Structure formats: C-alpha cells, structure tokens
C-alpha atoms as one frame of an Amber mdcrd trajectory, in Angstrom:
protein
  62.227 -79.145 -42.526  63.777 -79.993 -45.744  66.055 -82.552 -47.335  69.498
 -82.706 -45.468  71.060 -83.545 -48.516  69.805 -80.393 -50.167  72.491 -78.725
 -47.293  75.302 -81.120 -47.900  74.899 -80.957 -51.595  75.796 -77.261 -51.131
  78.456 -77.637 -48.339  80.337 -80.185 -50.833  80.750 -77.623 -53.637  81.762
 -74.928 -51.188  83.393 -76.594 -48.748  87.069 -76.053 -50.502  86.306 -72.295
 -49.803  86.059 -72.898 -45.966  89.398 -74.739 -46.136  91.497 -71.660 -47.795
  90.174 -69.132 -45.026  92.924 -67.410 -43.545  91.425 -65.862 -40.420  88.936
 -67.399 -38.432  85.788 -65.340 -38.615  83.940 -64.694 -35.185  80.613 -67.079
 -34.441  78.157 -64.149 -34.431  79.118 -62.792 -38.062  77.098 -65.442 -39.790
  74.035 -63.199 -37.672  74.897 -59.816 -39.766  73.323 -58.779 -43.178  75.095
 -59.446 -46.658  75.699 -55.820 -46.879  77.640 -55.455 -43.873  79.656 -58.418
 -44.329  83.340 -58.412 -46.191  83.614 -61.326 -49.407  84.593 -63.886 -47.069
  82.232 -63.022 -44.108  79.592 -63.626 -46.995  80.308 -67.299 -47.422  79.844
 -68.041 -43.572  76.646 -66.142 -44.044  75.374 -68.208 -46.924  75.987 -71.173
 -44.761  73.811 -70.348 -41.922  70.952 -69.354 -44.872  71.434 -72.848 -46.444
  71.606 -74.264 -42.521  68.130 -72.581 -42.073  66.688 -73.420 -45.144  67.076
 -77.239 -43.633  65.619 -76.122 -40.340  65.442 -72.684 -39.195  66.899 -71.293
 -35.561  69.871 -73.834 -35.994  73.249 -72.810 -35.733  76.799 -73.562 -36.452
  80.333 -72.995 -35.401  83.549 -73.567 -37.257  86.409 -74.532 -35.189  90.186
 -75.304 -36.865  92.121 -75.499 -38.453  95.275 -75.184 -36.056  99.081 -75.252
 -36.302  98.767 -78.750 -34.842  95.575 -79.924 -35.868  94.579 -79.792 -40.101
  91.327 -80.800 -39.473  88.139 -78.230 -39.558  85.202 -78.971 -37.594  81.586
 -77.861 -38.216  79.845 -78.358 -35.053  75.981 -77.933 -35.708  74.198 -75.962
 -32.831  70.448 -76.384 -31.145  71.169 -73.506 -29.082  69.720 -75.201 -26.367
  66.099 -75.466 -28.238  65.280 -79.458 -27.091  62.659 -80.008 -30.326  65.882
 -78.857 -32.709  67.848 -82.147 -31.264  66.890 -84.970 -33.757  67.373 -82.548
 -36.940  70.456 -81.651 -35.960  71.397 -85.240 -35.515  69.589 -86.001 -38.404
  71.471 -84.136 -40.218  74.725 -84.833 -38.824  74.157 -88.861 -39.609  73.856
 -87.632 -43.308  77.233 -85.743 -43.448  79.319 -86.906 -46.273  82.949 -87.911
 -45.513  84.850 -85.166 -46.827  89.076 -84.783 -46.245  90.119 -82.179 -43.909
  86.644 -81.938 -42.091  84.900 -83.701 -39.059  81.060 -82.872 -38.503  79.205
 -83.058 -34.986  76.750 -81.931 -33.163  77.074 -79.673 -30.168  74.152 -81.886
 -28.121  75.953 -83.865 -25.543  79.259 -83.614 -23.756  82.039 -83.746 -26.074
  85.157 -83.373 -23.733  87.643 -86.180 -21.905  87.336 -85.041 -18.616  90.443
 -86.792 -17.339  92.456 -85.015 -19.788  90.830 -81.364 -18.471  91.896 -82.552
 -14.992  95.277 -83.299 -16.135  95.580 -80.382 -18.653  95.764 -82.233 -21.260
  92.560 -81.054 -22.963  92.183 -79.625 -26.698  93.258 -76.227 -27.077  90.830
 -74.279 -28.740  91.618 -71.231 -31.149  89.059 -67.991 -31.573  90.878 -65.690
 -33.659  93.880 -64.525 -31.769  92.207 -66.373 -28.231  94.104 -70.096 -27.562
  92.260 -71.175 -24.798  91.581 -74.799 -22.657  88.795 -75.541 -20.692  91.492
 -76.623 -18.232  92.227 -72.992 -18.038  88.819 -72.079 -17.047  87.201 -71.273
 -13.290  84.370 -70.792 -11.991  81.727 -68.956  -8.999  78.053 -69.049  -8.795
  76.682 -66.051  -8.199  73.128 -66.131  -8.035  70.530 -69.369  -8.013  66.830
 -69.252  -8.916  65.199 -71.848  -6.948  62.157 -71.477  -9.685  63.926 -72.365
 -12.467  66.896 -74.200 -10.771  69.216 -72.103 -12.851  72.400 -70.171 -12.018
  74.024 -66.869 -12.757  77.765 -68.168 -13.378  80.914 -66.281 -13.591  83.719
 -67.723 -15.146  87.270 -66.370 -14.768  90.179 -66.570 -17.168  93.917 -64.929
 -17.489  94.490 -61.968 -19.841  90.758 -61.190 -20.080  91.648 -57.571 -20.811
  93.390 -58.844 -24.236  90.046 -59.676 -26.094  86.612 -58.285 -27.078  83.849
 -59.196 -24.793  81.572 -60.485 -27.634  84.613 -62.910 -28.751  85.221 -64.217
 -25.003  81.444 -64.645 -24.187  80.871 -66.482 -27.532  83.783 -68.918 -27.136
  83.344 -69.799 -23.592  79.525 -70.368 -24.491  81.168 -72.999 -26.957  83.881
 -74.350 -24.332  81.029 -74.645 -21.687  78.584 -76.412 -24.082  81.416 -79.042
 -25.157  81.886 -79.573 -21.551  78.695 -79.751 -20.452  76.499 -80.859 -23.131
  73.499 -78.191 -24.696  71.212 -79.698 -22.464  72.853 -79.166 -19.152  74.735
 -76.024 -20.051  71.651 -74.216 -21.341  69.011 -75.599 -18.324  71.593 -74.839
 -15.625  73.254 -71.442 -16.872  70.910 -68.344 -16.551  73.109 -65.872 -17.158
  76.993 -66.353 -17.973  79.472 -63.536 -16.911  83.289 -63.252 -17.679  86.095
 -61.705 -15.448  89.522 -61.645 -15.249  91.072 -64.262 -13.067  91.646 -62.456
  -9.600  94.271 -63.326  -7.206  93.898 -64.912  -3.550  90.340 -66.110  -4.437
  88.821 -69.654  -4.178  87.605 -70.372  -7.513  85.852 -73.738  -8.758  87.626
 -75.446 -11.779  85.248 -75.192 -14.385  85.928 -79.057 -15.372  83.869 -79.371
 -12.026  80.466 -77.134 -12.732  78.710 -80.431 -13.897  79.465 -82.117 -10.330
  78.683 -78.656  -8.518  75.247 -78.543 -10.561  74.322 -82.143  -9.947  74.827
 -81.972  -6.369  73.744 -78.960  -5.425  71.618 -78.069  -2.491  69.742 -74.884
  -1.734  70.766 -75.420   1.841  74.534 -74.585   0.685
C-alpha cells in the first residue's frame, strides 16, 4: 500500500475531467484494457490504475450528477474483502474537499431505511436506468447451512429494457448501500435479477436485512 495522498494528488489534477463527462460509464468499464476503451473511458481506466497503485483489489463506483443533484459521488468499494476495509477507510479519511464531489467507502449501510419504506429514498441513475431501492423486491431461492448464505432473486419492473450486465452491477451497488458490504457479501451467494411478476407474494428489498437476521433453518 502506498501513500493515499499520491492517489488524491492524481485525482485533484483530473477531477474536472470526470465532471465534464456527459454520459455515465458502466461500472465494469474500468476493468477493460486501454485499447478496448474510448477516450472517455480511458479516464476511468486510469482512475482504477491509480487506485490499484494505492491498494490492489479496491474498486470504485461513480454516481451522478443527476438532474436533481449536482454532486458527483466517488465510492471506494472493497468487493466484500474484509482485509481491505481499513485501506478503504484510510483512503477516504485523506480525501480532499472538492466542490461538486462527495467521497465515501461502501463499507456500512448508507441508506436511510425510513425513507426507503416511505418511498422517499434516493434515485440511482446508471446510464438510462433510473431506479430506487424502494422499487425492488426479492425472494430467497436457496439457503446453504454450511456457508449460511442465500441465493437471492431480485425483481423489478421493466427488467427487459436494460442489459443484464448493467442490471447486475446496478443492483449489486444498491444492495451494498442497503445492507453494507459486509452483510451483502456474507449472506448473498448468488444474485439473480428478473422481471417483476404479477400476483406473487414478494418481499420488499428493504426487509432483506431483517430477513437475514431472523431466518431460521426450520422456515
């Protein structure tokens, strides 16, 4: 691990380029090789490279700005790796104060549950996908008593309008925000996304944490 200031010095020099982007980039684009990227996507590749130079295996997510919020958010994620939590937290502690930016680490739940239950939660925008956690429902499809993990199916409307990869990435990010990375990765083994069915008794996504905590193998 290198000095976090090295990463932030690079970011300060390039942050205006991210704010100038007109179209959000898929969260997976920073895993591609430079020759596979457009000029705009190279910027995201370089961000991941500099993040790797600080601590390998950390990843990032960029959210916003939206029509209602002018703030762009950089989220540092550990991908469920507990050993990286301190590195992610340390990086955010050293983050500069920049106009138009918010820096966080996706370690603990970051959403207000009361707002989700009332339907007043934040709107996520992933390319042309606009969705809230309160729009999501789920059903557990399998449970492993050895790992104590669930296979989960998440349901949403207009599923068919969006690429599967985009949906998978978007829902994963939203569940991390809802549950926190630790709970999300310690309880969810496999995530499936499907179209919201009619006449089916589904569970609200905001009840997922409670479901995990109160689940009994006799259910």
